[in-house]
C-alpha positions in Angstrom: 0.0 0.0 0.0 2.8 2.4 0.9 4.5 1.6 -2.4 1.4 2.5 -4.4 1.0 5.8 -2.5 4.7 6.7 -2.9 4.6 5.7 -6.6 1.5 7.8 -7.3 2.9 10.8 -5.4 6.2 10.6 -7.4 4.3 10.4 -10.7 2.0 13.3 -9.7 5.0 15.4 -8.7 6.8 14.6 -11.9 3.7 15.6 -13.9 3.5 18.9 -12.1 7.2 19.7 -12.7 7.0 18.8 -16.4 3.8 20.8 -17.0 5.2 23.9 -15.2 8.4 24.0 -17.2 6.6 24.9 -20.4 8.4 25.4 -23.7 10.7 28.1 -22.3 10.1 30.4 -25.2 8.9 33.7 -23.8 8.6 36.5 -26.2 9.7 39.8 -24.8 9.1 43.2 -26.5 12.1 45.5 -26.4 11.8 49.2 -27.3 15.0 51.0 -28.1 14.9 54.8 -27.7 17.9 56.8 -29.0 19.4 59.2 -26.6 18.8 62.8 -27.2 21.9 64.8 -28.0 22.3 68.2 -26.4 23.4 71.1 -28.5 25.8 73.6 -27.1 26.0 77.0 -28.7 29.2 78.9 -28.3 29.1 82.6 -29.2 32.4 84.0 -30.0 32.8 87.8 -29.5 35.7 90.0 -30.2 37.7 90.4 -27.0 37.8 93.9 -25.5 40.8 95.9 -26.6 43.5 96.0 -24.0 41.7 93.8 -21.5 44.9 93.5 -19.5 47.2 96.4 -18.8 50.7 96.1 -17.3 52.3 99.2 -15.7 55.9 99.4 -14.7 57.1 102.3 -12.6 59.4 103.0 -9.7 56.9 101.5 -7.2 56.9 98.1 -9.0 54.7 96.3 -11.5 51.0 96.9 -11.6 48.7 94.5 -13.5 45.1 95.3 -14.2 42.6 93.0 -15.9 39.0 93.4 -17.0 36.3 90.8 -16.7 35.3 88.9 -19.8 31.7 87.9 -20.2 31.1 84.2 -21.1 27.6 82.9 -21.8 26.7 79.2 -22.5 23.3 78.5 -23.9 21.7 75.0 -24.0 18.9 74.1 -26.4 
């Protein structure tokens, strides 16, 4: 009696394992989206005339510089 119960349980377990495996071919949908590129616009302007001045006198060297405006625009 125990052999019949054990044999039927093993056959049932085997049937469950085989049916749950399936074909193994799952179709997956993949969507590829290209990355957006960022444009960087660089505006070149003429530098200010004499943006840096150097003065040499009896007190020593004196250096003066002016600020240059830089603007970066992203689209």
